[in-house]
LOFI-950287 format. One line per 8 residues: number of its first residue (from 1); their letters; for each residue x, y, z of N, C-alpha, C. Coordinates in pm, whole numbers, plus 50000, padded with zeros to 5 digits. Example, Ala and Ser with C-alpha at 12.3 -4.5 7.8 and 13.67 -1.06 7.14 Angstrom:
<atoms>
1) AS) 51319/49431/50780/51230/49550/50780/51320/49670/50780  51285/49775/50708/51367/49894/50714/51290/50003/50787
</atoms>
This chain:
<atoms>
1) PITVLNAI) 50082/49881/50009/50016/49992/49996/50080/50133/50001  50201/50109/50033/50298/50240/50005/50349/50263/49876  50335/50347/49806/50383/50403/49675/50456/50544/49675  50497/50595/49592/50555/50737/49590/50443/50841/49613  50321/50806/49576/50213/50892/49604/50181/50891/49755  50206/50808/49812/50164/50842/49984/50287/50822/50081  50407/50816/50029/50534/50778/50081/50567/50882/50195  50562/50999/50161/50609/51124/50232/50505/51135/50360
9) DFFKDATY) 50373/51113/50326/50281/51097/50451/50320/51001/50553  50360/50879/50508/50399/50780/50577/50542/50798/50658  50625/50807/50559/50763/50794/50607/50807/50933/50687  50741/51038/50676/50792/51166/50721/50679/51183/50839  50570/51198/50796/50448/51233/50893/50390/51121/50981  50423/50993/50955/50364/50879/51024/50228/50862/51006  50160/50894/50894/50024/50877/50871/50010/50812/50704  49941/50686/50736/49915/50635/50610/49792/50675/50544
17) VPRDIAIK) 49823/50713/50420/49700/50777/50356/49684/50669/50203  49562/50606/50218/49557/50515/50102/49582/50578/49960  49613/50500/49873/49659/50562/49731/49554/50653/49661  49412/50582/49685/49298/50667/49610/49288/50807/49668  49308/50810/49820/49269/50935/49890/49380/51044/49846  49508/50980/49831/49636/51053/49812/49593/51112/49667  49550/51060/49568/49514/51108/49427/49403/51203/49451  49316/51172/49516/49189/51296/49528/49248/51407/49604
25) KGARKVPS) 49350/51393/49694/49403/51503/49757/49529/51574/49661  49535/51525/49535/49623/51584/49435/49762/51556/49452  49788/51445/49501/49942/51380/49459/49929/51323/49348  50037/51346/49278/50086/51306/49148/50210/51207/49148  50218/51144/49069/50342/51037/49045/50441/51108/49006  50544/51092/49084/50677/51165/49029/50780/51057/49041  50905/51100/48991/51018/50996/48985/51056/50967/49131  51052/51074/49186/51122/51062/49335/51076/51181/49420
33) VTFKRRMP) 51077/51158/49563/51053/51272/49658/51164/51252/49744  51187/51366/49805/51289/51382/49923/51230/51430/50048  51305/51419/50162/51254/51473/50273/51382/51443/50374  51377/51526/50468/51479/51505/50586/51441/51454/50711  51519/51385/50787/51477/51320/50908/51611/51330/50998  51581/51385/51130/51675/51375/51221/51692/51225/51303  51820/51182/51280/51840/51052/51354/51828/51063/51509  51792/50957/51576/51795/50964/51705/51909/51016/51800
41) SRMGGHEY) 51898/51060/51899/52026/51125/51977/52129/51018/52006  52077/50886/52024/52148/50772/52043/52249/50713/51926  52187/50800/51821/52274/50774/51681/52343/50879/51639  52355/50991/51728/52413/51095/51676/52326/51218/51675  52213/51187/51640/52131/51306/51627/52120/51407/51498  52211/51363/51400/52223/51430/51277/52104/51414/51178  52093/51527/51111/51986/51523/51007/52046/51452/50877  51941/51359/50803/51981/51293/50705/51852/51334/50577
49) EYEIIDNP) 51903/51342/50472/51789/51366/50348/51807/51215/50285  51655/51171/50283/51634/51069/50228/51559/51085/50093  51570/50977/50004/51516/51014/49848/51446/50879/49832  51324/50895/49835/51240/50781/49771/51209/50787/49634  51238/50664/49580/51248/50656/49424/51137/50544/49379  51062/50598/49283/50957/50511/49230/51010/50402/49141  51110/50425/49067/51168/50327/48948/51307/50354/48954  51390/50258/49036/51514/50278/49050/51591/50264/48925
57) ITRLKSSA) 51546/50172/48834/51624/50152/48713/51621/50277/48619  51534/50359/48640/51550/50493/48541/51616/50595/48629  51658/50579/48757/51726/50698/48832/51883/50653/48884  51900/50522/48897/52019/50471/48936/52098/50409/48823  52213/50479/48780/52290/50438/48668/52437/50369/48709  52486/50419/48808/52622/50385/48842/52628/50266/48958  52743/50176/48993/52732/50129/49104/52726/50198/49235  52780/50305/49222/52782/50414/49337/52627/50457/49372
65) DWSRIVAV) 52556/50459/49258/52398/50496/49269/52327/50394/49356  52351/50271/49312/52312/50152/49363/52337/50143/49523  52446/50168/49539/52513/50130/49682/52449/50241/49759  52375/50334/49728/52334/50455/49823/52176/50395/49873  52137/50282/49827/52004/50229/49864/52029/50183/49998  51937/50239/50112/51958/50169/50233/51827/50097/50277  51718/50111/50202/51604/50042/50220/51517/50019/50113  51450/49907/50110/51342/49876/49991/51216/49824/50057
73) IAQGAPWQ) 51102/49901/50009/50975/49853/50056/50940/49739/49955  50918/49623/50015/50874/49524/49922/50720/49530/49895  50696/49516/49752/50542/49509/49731/50473/49372/49745  50578/49271/49742/50517/49131/49778/50529/49053/49652  50590/49075/49530/50606/49004/49433/50752/49027/49360  50803/48896/49323/50948/48924/49288/50972/48994/49153  50840/49031/49077/50877/49120/48939/50903/49272/48988  50887/49292/49110/50921/49426/49164/51071/49460/49127
81) FKGWKYSA) 51146/49351/49123/51280/49394/49110/51325/49355/48976  51259/49327/48883/51315/49311/48737/51369/49417/48686  51492/49387/48641/51577/49498/48566/51670/49561/48680  51633/49530/48800/51733/49601/48900/51884/49562/48879  51961/49624/48944/52101/49589/48944/52118/49433/49013  52044/49417/49100/52042/49299/49195/51898/49264/49196  51860/49162/49082/51723/49134/49059/51670/49014/49140  51749/48937/49218/51702/48842/49303/51660/48890/49434
89) PVDVFGRS) 51554/48873/49490/51527/48950/49623/51617/48905/49724  51690/48797/49723/51782/48750/49835/51898/48853/49836  51937/48899/49701/52044/48999/49701/51990/49127/49735  51886/49149/49698/51826/49296/49716/51819/49319/49875  51780/49213/49933/51750/49226/50093/51877/49201/50157  51957/49143/50096/52112/49108/50151/52196/49254/50158  52151/49344/50092/52222/49488/50048/52144/49587/50107  52023/49574/50169/51942/49676/50194/51842/49630/50311
97) FGFYVGMD) 51794/49744/50366/51698/49716/50485/51549/49669/50395  51511/49557/50422/51356/49525/50359/51254/49540/50444  51151/49597/50415/51030/49617/50481/50909/49594/50397  50805/49531/50443/50686/49518/50365/50564/49578/50466  50501/49662/50402/50372/49716/50470/50249/49651/50388  50166/49593/50483/50047/49542/50449/49938/49587/50529  49815/49558/50493/49695/49578/50577/49668/49469/50667  49647/49481/50784/49632/49390/50901/49535/49269/50857
105) DSPLPKDV) 49443/49301/50787/49332/49214/50736/49360/49136/50612  49483/49175/50563/49520/49083/50418/49632/48996/50457  49608/48888/50376/49707/48782/50384/49851/48851/50348  49956/48786/50406/50087/48808/50369/50117/48744/50239  50180/48815/50152/50221/48741/50040/50330/48623/50036  50319/48516/49985/50384/48405/50014/50531/48430/49997  50566/48512/49882/50706/48530/49858/50782/48604/49979  50681/48696/50030/50758/48791/50135/50801/48704/50248
113) TTWNVKIG) 50726/48588/50275/50759/48507/50394/50916/48453/50374  50957/48450/50260/51100/48393/50246/51170/48502/50207  51171/48624/50241/51274/48725/50195/51299/48785/50335  51411/48830/50334/51483/48891/50480/51404/49036/50489  51282/49057/50531/51206/49180/50554/51151/49185/50657  51118/49294/50724/51049/49326/50851/50900/49348/50813  50829/49309/50879/50672/49314/50844/50600/49439/50917  50546/49498/50857/50463/49611/50918/50314/49606/50885
121) RLNRDRRG) 50248/49619/50965/50085/49614/50952/50009/49736/50966  49918/49759/50893/49833/49896/50891/49680/49849/50933  49620/49902/51001/49468/49896/51021/49400/50004/50925  49300/49938/50865/49223/50021/50762/49134/50117/50825  49115/50126/50957/49018/50211/51015/49090/50294/51119  49188/50250/51168/49263/50334/51303/49392/50367/51269  49374/50503/51198/49504/50569/51170/49591/50603/51293  49538/50601/51412/49638/50631/51540/49754/50500/51556
129) LDNVTFAN) 49719/50405/51489/49809/50291/51490/49928/50292/51381  49910/50392/51300/50014/50413/51189/50144/50427/51251  50158/50515/51356/50263/50556/51404/50357/50421/51453  50284/50312/51498/50347/50194/51556/50426/50126/51434  50370/50108/51307/50458/50076/51176/50555/50176/51157  50524/50277/51162/50618/50408/51122/50739/50386/51224  50721/50369/51343/50833/50362/51442/50902/50210/51407  50844/50112/51385/50906/49988/51347/50989/49992/51220
137) FWNGLDQW) 50957/50085/51118/51026/50087/51018/51157/50157/51039  51142/50286/51118/51262/50354/51122/51361/50307/51204  51304/50240/51331/51382/50173/51421/51468/50061/51366  51410/49989/51282/51488/49883/51190/51587/49919/51111  51545/50028/51023/51617/50115/50948/51753/50164/51002  51727/50238/51103/51854/50281/51217/51951/50204/51250  51887/50062/51290/51974/49962/51348/52040/49905/51218  51982/49874/51113/52049/49834/51013/52159/49902/50957
145) MSVHKKEY) 52127/50035/50945/52232/50130/50904/52356/50123/50999  52322/50139/51120/52440/50143/51224/52543/50014/51188  52475/49913/51136/52577/49789/51106/52614/49795/50969  52532/49817/50872/52576/49788/50735/52617/49927/50644  52574/50023/50703/52603/50151/50651/52659/50244/50734  52775/50202/50786/52838/50300/50904/52883/50409/50854  52925/50411/50715/52998/50528/50639/52891/50657/50643  52767/50620/50679/52669/50730/50670/52640/50813/50793
153) FPTDET) 52734/50768/50917/52725/50820/51031/52861/50898/51040  52856/51025/51078/52954/51094/51081/53046/51065/51224  53161/51079/51224/53229/51050/51349/53231/51213/51413  53260/51207/51542/53267/51324/51587/53429/51353/51618  53491/51276/51561/53647/51320/51566/53677/51427/51468  53758/51509/51520/53792/51644/51427/53946/51642/51401
</atoms>
């Protein structure tokens, strides 16, 4: 349920907006969106800019571009990765933090159960619970980055 149309609402503002509502509110499909987020103080408290990309094949050209990926939101089917530099889900989620967001009353896609992804669930009617999935995503990503992308954390040494 998370797409580039509602990604900022969720990843920045902790509110899930269904795709059809986002479109009614004027959201338009764009190649990418960016936003800033401050890391927790326990991880240095620095502010980082995140870019959410709709189709990485059109935006990421070099190996350095692909290595910038820190998280991938799984949609639930392997075709999502067709044409990617790493097209096998095991490779994608071995190189990035994987997260699947689904509705709590919908079955989990079979493929997702075999991937290295954390599962987030949203309730169709209780928007107040969105922040739980939001927090699970960011806590998981922060932890993953502290192990796998240490180069993104500045040192305090001068």
